[in-house]
Structure formats: structure tokens, C-alpha cells
C-alpha positions, -999 to +999 in steps of 0.1 A: -001-001+002+010+038-010+003+069+005-020+101-014-011+131-016-020+141+017-002+115+030+029+124+019+030+156+023+025+152+063+049+128+059+074+147+048+070+171+076+093+151+094+120+166+069+113+200+078+120+189+115+154+176+103+160+204+079+153+231+111+174+210+137+201+208+112+201+239+103+214+255+142+248+241+136+256+255+102+242+290+108+237+301+148+263+282+162+291+292+139+282+324+144+284+320+181+312+304+180+332+325+157+317+361+166+307+359+207+336+334+215+359+350+194+372+310+184+390+306+150+364+302+122+378+267+111+368+253+148+328+250+140+343+240+104+359+210+117+327+205+140+305+203+109+328+179+092+325+156+119+293+157+122+292+149+083+318+124+088+294+100+119+270+101+089+288+071+076+266+050+100+238+056+074+245+018+060+241+010+093+206+029+108+192+014+074+196-023+081+185-018+111+154-004+101+156-032+079+161-057+103+137-043+126+107-042+107+099-001+111+114+028+102+094+053+125+117+043+162+147+056+144+128+087+126+118+098+160+148+084+178+174+101+157+153+134+153+156+132+193+190+125+195+199+153+174+179+176+195+201+163+223+230+174+203+219+210+198+210+211+235+245+201+247+262+225+218+243+256+235+253+247+271+290+244+259+285+279+243+262+290+273+284+278+306+320+259+295+353+273+283+384+255+270+387+223+268+356+212+288+339+232+261+358+217+230+348+182+249+313+188+247+312+201+213+326+173+200+307+148+217+275+171+209+281+176+169+288+135+172+254+133+185+244+156+157+258+132+129+243+104+144+211+115+150+208+129+112+220+096+099+195+075+116+166+098+111+174+111+079+182+076+064+149+063+079+127+088+067+141+085+031+134+048+032+100+050+043+093+079+017+104+052-009+084+028+000+051+049+005+054+067-024+036+054-053+062+049-086+050+079-105+048+097-077+081+094-069+102+127-086+069+147-065+075+136-036+111+141-037+103+173-048+079+180-016+108+162+008+133+185-003+114+217-004+099+209+034+141+205+039+146+240+030+111+252+044+120+236+081+156+253+077+139+291+072+113+289+099+142+277+124+164+299+112+144+330+114+121+321+144+155+310+162+168+343+157+138+360+162+132+344+195+172+349+205+165+388+208+180+402+227+210+374+228+220+362+262+236+331+272+208+321+299+184+327+267+203+307+247+195+277+265+157+285+269+156+287+231+174+260+217+158+233+244+125+249+229+134+244+191+143+206+198+115+196+213+094+217+183+111+200+162+103+163+177+069+176+179+064+183+145+079+148+134+061+131+158+030+145+141+042+134+106+049+099+112+024+084+140+003+058+124+015+061+091+034+029+088+003+011+103-012+024+070+015+010+043+020-025+063+044-048+076+081-037+063+095-070+046+120-088+063+155-080+055+176-102+023+203-105+045+197-103+086+235-090+090+248-058+078+282-073+064+263-094+037+237-066+037+260-043+026+280-070+000+249-074-017+239-041-019+271-035-036+278-065-062+240-049-077+259-030-107+227-003-109+232+005-070+269+004-074+271+028-101+241+053-086+266+054-050+292+068-075+266+091-092+258+101-061+289+109-048+302+130-080+270+149-080+267+163-043+304+170-046+302+190-075+271+206-060+282+220-025+315+229-039+292+256-059+272+266-034+309+273-009+327+297-040+294+314-054+290+344-031+333+350-026+336+349-067+309+380-069+326+399-040+362+393-055+355+391-088+329+410-098+326+436-071+293+428-056+287+440-018+276+420+008+242+425+002+242+423-028+262+389-035+231+375-010+204+388-036+226+365-061+228+339-041+187+341-034+184+344-075+203+310-078+180+294-049+151+307-066+157+294-098+168+260-082+130+261-066+120+266-103+140+234-113+127+214-086+089+215-091+093+213-131+110+179-124+085+172-100+056+178-122+072+168-153+079+131-141+045+127-127+029+136-158+052+113-174+070+137-195+109+128-192+121+100-164+139+107-127+171+099-143+167+117-177+159+147-153+187+140-129+213+137-158+200+173-177+202+189-143+239+178-139+247+192-177+229+224-174+243+230-141+280+226-155+270+252-184+266+275-159+295+270-141+316+267-171+301+302-182+308+318-149+345+303-150+349+320-186+336+355-173+300+355-190+277+374-176+273+370-143+231+367-134+221+349-164+247+320-153+240+321-122+205+311-128+216+286-155+233+274-127+205+272-097+181+260-124+202+229-132+209+220-100+173+218-091+163+197-117+194+172-105+179+175-071+147+163-077+161+139-105+186+121-080+161+120-049+135+108-068+159+077-089+178+076-054+145+063-036+135+042-069+166+022-069+163+016-029+126+005-032+137-023-059+145-048-037+124-054-009+140-063+025+170-042+015+158-008+007+169+006+043+208-005+036+207+003+004+191+045+009+220+040+037+249+037+010+232+060-007+234+085+021+268+077+033+282+083-002+264+119+003+279+127+035+312+120+028+310+142-004+293+170+013+320+167+038+348+170+012+334+198-007+340+225+018+377+212+023+385+205-013+369+242-026+382+264-003+418+248-003+420+244-040+413+282-040+435+293-016+462+276-037+452+288-070+452+322-055+489+318-044+498+314-080+470+325-101+451+355-110+420+359-087+398+353-118+420+324-132+415+307-094+380+310-092+376+299-131+398+269-117+373+259-092+344+261-113+361+243-139+365+214-117+327+218-107+321+214-141+339+181-152+325+168-119+293+177-130+298+156-163+313+128-153+283+125-122+260+129-159+278+102-180+279+078-151+239+086-145+238+081-185+254+045-184+231+036-156+201+045-173+213+023-205+220-006-180+185-004-166+169-003-198+171-037-209+157-048-177+128-025-184+119-030-215+107-068-202+071-077-197+056-063-169+087-040-166+082+002-162+102+016-193+093+051-173+113+033-142+144+050-164 
């Protein structure tokens, strides 16, 4: 059994909760550590990298949800653990200093990573089985929009609640945000799995054999490579666009922020378009993933070549939006193809995504700093954009090979050609 539109939107509220809670370490805590506490900016950067590194546990959580026959406890438990990590971080900022604060933050960010890994993997696994095949693109669109909406609401709401800032106020607001996130997730998932029926027994009861079985599937292995390459390229471009607008085009901070807003608006248009078109069976999810990678590469090449800033930023955003929905929808479809291993497969894809996101910041800033030592600033940024474009094109080639690989099975009697 699958869910209708109302059930899918309700389920995606869990992703809004994850997005809202995950926004605080990147935005609020980063600001408090570097400004109010006057700590090196490298510290929150390393803590965020730690929380991505811990998400290598995603295959474990996915397999456990397969073995335990339910996703809901892992979603709610994961979000509760994220909330605990947020409260510990706030306590370290408000009440501690020196090595004690650092020890608490390391523990807290590890908990945040574990919670996001458990909750996020289990949410996507549940969504993959709850969404009808024809609606997976639209479900991916709703899930991503909810993630963004949750981050926006949490960031703005927390900012308003913290006025005027004080450590005591921080210790009131952050626990309240954690509780709200948990309640939203509870509303999202309670009773959902009873409507869907029992989770199939795992094909492999132990994690090691389950991972080997997933990796032995050529389609799953190729898609893991696609996820890694495309997410690495995606986050590389996220980190260098605004500095590029300031260094090369002389834009003031408020103008570069507007530029990023325009890119995000184009990405939103791409997401909605991919979701609607795939639902109407106009193109496939993997086609939109490939197209999004190619269009993103075109935007990056244009930016690196010194072509007009705004049009090619919009092209980049549009490509990013198409890619996101195509990739997530395809991820859900491939993960759900083998009953009893959906969580494990989703965990493998999620681990590749986490590694790529964690590496992106180090690679982008490291290459840019090294290139600026030896090259003019325009050429240094062009080097980074060129690398990103190559990664997107490589991801498109991998996805294209995956599409060809799966064409024969889909054409068999009873197959779904649209699944390509």
C-alpha cells in the first residue's frame, strides 16, 4: 500500500523537522563560536565536518530499520538525538570554556551526525516505500522543499526568539526548538506505517552480507558513484559563488546575497518543474538528473569564462534544482526495488552523500586558496568552477550509463519503461 498526496505531504513534515534542527549547527552555532566567543572559524568548520563524518553510519541505521521491521522509531529516535546534541552544544557555548567546552561540542556534533544519519536515512527509506512509483519525483520535490522550509523557519524563528541575545536566553530557546522539531516529526510519522503494512523481512539479517549484496548490484554501485560525484560538485559550487561575486565582480555582501537568492529561486523552479514533469511522465527521473548535471556544468563554465554573472547563475540554479529532484527520486526508486534491503541501500547512498558533502568544503576552499597563490583571482575561481563542471559532467556520464544498464530490464514484459 502507498500514500496519497495528503499522506505524503504530512510524512515530509519529518524532513522539515530534520532541516530545521540541522540548520542551527551550520548557522547559529557557527556564528556564536566565531563572533561571540571569538574562536577560530576553523573550529566550527571541523565540527561540521565531524557531523558529516559520523553519518558514515547511515548504512547501519538503514539496515537496522530493515531488520527491526519499522522506520518510525529510528526517525523519532534520530530527531531526539539531534535535539540532545543541539542542547549540549548550546550548553557548551553558554556555560563552558576551554577544553571542557571543546569536549562537549565534539560529543554534541557526533550526536547530531548520528541523529541525522538515523533519522534522515529512515525518513527517505519510508518515503521511498510510501510514494507510488509515478509520484516519486513529486515526493522528492516535496521532501526537499520541506527541508528548506524547515531550515528557514527554524533560522528566522530562533533569531527572533534570541533577541536580545544572552547565554541564558540561548538555553531557553534551543531546547524549545528541539522539542518543537520532535513534535513536528511525531505529527508527521505517527500511524503512517500502520497504513503501509508490514516491512518485508531483510534479505540479509547481518549488516556485512547486506552491504556486500548491495555493492554486488551494478546499478546500486553505479548510482553510489553518481551520488558521490554529483553531491561533491553541488556543494563545491555552494561554497564559492558568493566569494566569487565579491572578488571578481565587486558585488557588495547584500548584492551577493541577492545573487544567491536568485540562484536558489531558479533551483526552486527546477525542482518544481522536475517533480511535475516526472509525475506527468514527461521525461524520467534519471533523465532530469542527467539534464540537471549538464545544465549545472554549463552554468559553471559560463561563470568561469567571465560571461554575464546573473544569467549563468540562474542557469546553475536551474540545473541544480533539476538534478536534486531527479537524483533523490531515482535514489528512492532504486532503493525500493528490492524488498527487504531498502534501508540498507538508502544508507549506502546516504553515506556517499555525507562523505561528498563533508569533503566539498575542504576541497573547494583548499583548491581556491592554493590557486590564488599562483594565479590571478579570476583564473583561480575559473579553476574551481572548471573542476565542478568536470565533476557534474562525470556524474552525468555515470547516470547515463546507469540508464543504459537498466534499459533492458525495464523493457521486459511487466517492466516499467518510465522507471528509466
